[in-house]
C-alpha angles and dihedrals in degrees: 000000000000128000120216106230097164114140116219108230117211124182116197120216118198108294094023128119134180136190120195149152134262092289092064131101116187123193137175145162117241132195116157089342121096133223124207117197124199123195133179108204097201099042093037093222129126148146146209136210131200108208128184105194134032099241144007126237093264094241112150095193093083139054120273112275123217092209089080125068097226094048095041091054090047090054091050093047092050090052091048091051091051088053091054098257121137117214093240090057095055126100112218130202126186126207141173135022094139118172105245096180103053095152098039099087089221113170097208114057113189088194092065091046090051091051092050091048092053094051093043094049092049090051094046092050093046092241122162110236107204098175142007138184105185139155126004127112127306135007138307135217112215131196118184121192105201093195093063101021089235120145121195118203127196116189123212117185114218113239124199119212111231094193124241136128 
C-alpha cells in the first residue's frame, strides 16, 4: 500500500489567487503588490492572492478580477466558504507592499495604498489577522504551506546601480 504524499506546487503571478488543501504549497514574489493568506486550522485548507491594486472599478458586468485587493479577497472568501470555512474561523496573514522606488521621489506610492487596502479589508470583513509583514523597501519571496499554515518570507532589498567603475 502506497501513500500519495506529493505536494502540489502553485506559483502566483500578479493578479493570481489559489485556494487549496493540505497538500498545497503556494509561492510568489512580491514588490509593491500584496498577498493575503487565509488558513483554516481544523479543515487544513487555505489560499493566497497576489493583488496589484487596492480596488477594482466597481463594475458588476464582468467577472471578479484578482488584480484588485477587494475582488481578490472576495474570490478567496468564496472559495473558503465552498470548503466549509467560516470567515471568523480563518487565520489571516498579510505580506508585501514594499516600496520599489525608494529614490524616485514619487508622491503616489501604490505600495502604501495596497497595504492600507489589506488592513482595511481584513477589518471590514471581520477577519482575524494573526501576522503581517508589510511595507519597507524591496521585494519578498513567499512560500505558504497550506497543511501547516506556515508562511516563510525572504526579504531582498532592491539596490539601484549608480554607475561608476
